[in-house]
C-alpha positions as CSV (number, residue, x, y, z in Angstrom):
1,L,54.1,81.6,28.5
2,S,56.2,78.7,27.6
3,D,54.5,76.6,30.2
4,A,51.1,77.6,28.9
5,R,52.2,76.7,25.3
6,K,53.6,73.5,26.5
7,Q,50.3,72.7,28.4
8,E,48.3,73.7,25.3
9,T,50.4,71.5,23.1
10,T,50.1,68.6,25.5
11,A,46.3,69.2,25.8
12,L,46.1,69.4,22.0
13,H,48.1,66.2,21.6
14,N,46.0,64.5,24.2
15,F,42.8,65.7,22.5
16,E,44.1,64.4,19.1
17,M,44.9,61.1,20.7
18,L,41.5,60.9,22.3
19,K,39.9,61.9,19.0
20,Q,41.9,59.2,17.1
21,S,41.0,56.6,19.7
22,L,37.3,57.4,19.7
23,S,37.3,57.5,15.8
24,D,38.9,54.1,15.7
25,Q,36.5,52.8,18.3
26,I,33.5,54.2,16.3
27,K,34.9,52.7,13.1
28,F,35.4,49.2,14.7
29,D,32.1,49.3,16.6
30,T,30.3,50.3,13.3
31,K,32.0,47.4,11.6
32,D,30.9,45.1,14.4
33,M,27.4,46.4,14.4
34,A,27.1,45.9,10.6
35,A,28.4,42.3,11.0
36,A,25.8,41.8,13.8
37,K,23.0,43.2,11.7
38,K,24.0,40.9,8.8
39,G,24.1,37.9,11.2
40,L,20.7,38.9,12.6
41,E,19.3,39.1,9.0
42,E,20.7,35.7,8.1
43,A,19.4,34.2,11.4
44,T,15.9,35.8,10.8
45,G,15.9,34.3,7.2
46,K,17.0,30.9,8.5
47,K,14.3,31.1,11.2
48,A,11.6,31.9,8.7
49,S,12.8,29.1,6.4
50,A,12.8,26.7,9.3
51,E,9.3,27.8,10.4
52,G,8.1,27.2,6.9
53,E,9.7,23.8,6.7
54,L,8.2,23.0,10.2
55,A,4.7,23.9,8.9
56,E,5.1,21.7,5.8
57,T,6.5,18.9,7.9
58,S,3.7,19.2,10.4
59,K,1.1,19.1,7.6
60,A,2.8,16.1,6.0
61,L,2.9,14.4,9.4
62,E,-0.9,14.9,9.9
63,E,-1.6,13.6,6.4
64,D,0.6,10.6,7.1
65,K,-1.2,10.0,10.4
66,T,-4.5,10.2,8.7
67,A,-3.3,7.8,5.9
68,K,-2.0,5.4,8.5
69,A,-5.3,5.4,10.4
70,D,-7.2,4.8,7.1
71,L,-4.8,2.0,6.2
72,E,-5.2,0.4,9.6
73,Q,-9.0,0.6,9.3
74,D,-8.9,-0.8,5.8
75,C,-6.5,-3.6,7.0
76,M,-8.8,-4.5,9.9
77,T,-11.8,-4.6,7.6
78,K,-10.1,-6.8,5.1
79,A,-8.9,-9.1,7.9
80,Q,-12.4,-9.4,9.2
81,D,-13.7,-10.1,5.7
82,F,-11.0,-12.7,5.2
83,E,-11.9,-14.4,8.5
84,A,-15.6,-14.4,7.5
85,A,-14.8,-15.8,4.1
86,K,-12.5,-18.5,5.7
87,K,-15.2,-19.5,8.1
88,S,-17.8,-19.6,5.3
89,R,-15.5,-21.8,3.2
90,A,-15.0,-24.1,6.1
91,E,-18.8,-24.4,6.6
92,E,-19.3,-25.0,2.9
93,L,-16.6,-27.7,2.9
94,A,-18.3,-29.4,5.9
95,A,-21.7,-29.2,4.2
96,L,-20.2,-30.7,1.0
97,A,-18.5,-33.5,3.0
98,E,-21.8,-34.2,4.7
99,A,-23.7,-34.1,1.4
100,K,-21.2,-36.5,-0.2
101,R,-21.5,-38.8,2.8
102,I,-25.3,-38.8,2.6
103,I,-25.3,-39.3,-1.2
104,S,-22.8,-42.2,-1.0
105,E,-24.9,-43.8,1.7
106,S,-28.2,-43.4,-0.2
107,T,-26.9,-44.6,-3.6
108,G,-25.1,-47.6,-2.3
109,G,-22.6,-49.0,-4.8
110,S,-23.9,-47.1,-7.9
111,E,-20.7,-45.2,-8.3
112,A,-19.0,-48.4,-9.2
113,L,-21.4,-49.1,-12.1
114,T,-20.3,-48.4,-15.6
115,Y,-22.6,-47.9,-18.5
116,G,-20.4,-49.1,-21.3
117,L,-19.6,-45.7,-22.9
118,N,-16.4,-45.2,-21.1
119,Q,-14.7,-47.6,-23.4
120,V,-15.2,-45.5,-26.6
121,S,-12.1,-43.6,-27.6
122,F,-11.5,-41.2,-30.4
123,M,-9.2,-43.8,-32.1
124,Q,-12.3,-46.0,-32.6
125,L,-14.2,-43.3,-34.4
126,S,-13.4,-43.5,-38.1
127,S,-16.1,-41.4,-39.8
128,S,-18.0,-38.2,-39.2
129,A,-21.2,-40.2,-38.7
130,D,-19.4,-42.1,-35.8
131,L,-18.2,-38.8,-34.4
132,A,-21.8,-37.3,-34.5
133,N,-23.2,-40.4,-32.9
134,F,-20.4,-40.3,-30.2
135,E,-21.2,-36.6,-29.5
136,A,-24.9,-37.4,-29.2
137,V,-24.2,-40.3,-26.8
138,R,-21.9,-38.1,-24.8
139,F,-24.5,-35.3,-24.5
140,V,-27.2,-37.8,-23.3
141,R,-24.7,-39.4,-20.8
142,D,-23.7,-35.9,-19.4
143,L,-27.4,-35.0,-19.1
144,A,-28.0,-38.3,-17.3
145,R,-25.2,-37.4,-14.8
146,K,-26.5,-33.9,-14.3
147,Q,-30.1,-35.0,-13.8
148,N,-29.1,-38.2,-11.9
149,S,-31.4,-40.1,-14.2
150,Q,-31.0,-43.8,-14.6
151,A,-33.4,-43.8,-17.6
152,L,-31.1,-41.4,-19.5
153,A,-28.0,-43.4,-18.6
154,Q,-29.6,-46.6,-20.0
155,L,-30.7,-44.7,-23.1
156,A,-27.1,-43.5,-23.6
157,S,-25.7,-47.0,-23.2
158,K,-28.1,-48.3,-25.9
159,M,-27.4,-45.6,-28.4
């Protein structure tokens, strides 16, 4: 009987130890599982946030690529327009130089002639009648230059 009691006490003690060990293991495993679930939730949240940011960044990248393409096209168009305008100006300058050469050849030394009105200055004008006369002479002289009219130039010199 004493051996049976001793065996039962030992068995009970072993059972209590096993029960305590399993309870502790369950408690620690539950704690580890809760930490793992919390980590998984955080990771899932971070993943969703990162995916949202990736979508926004991808959209912004596409918009920037489109804007870049538009800007490059605009730049190329403006460069072509600039080159065309530059070529046009060069042609105009060449035409003006040619016209100037032809005019100077056809008019001979007429650019050296003066018609006597260049000597009048505002200091010589003393009255409003002189000023009115000067304005009229200047108007006729300017008209003569615009029209390339020798008759108007002579009229202006005799006024």
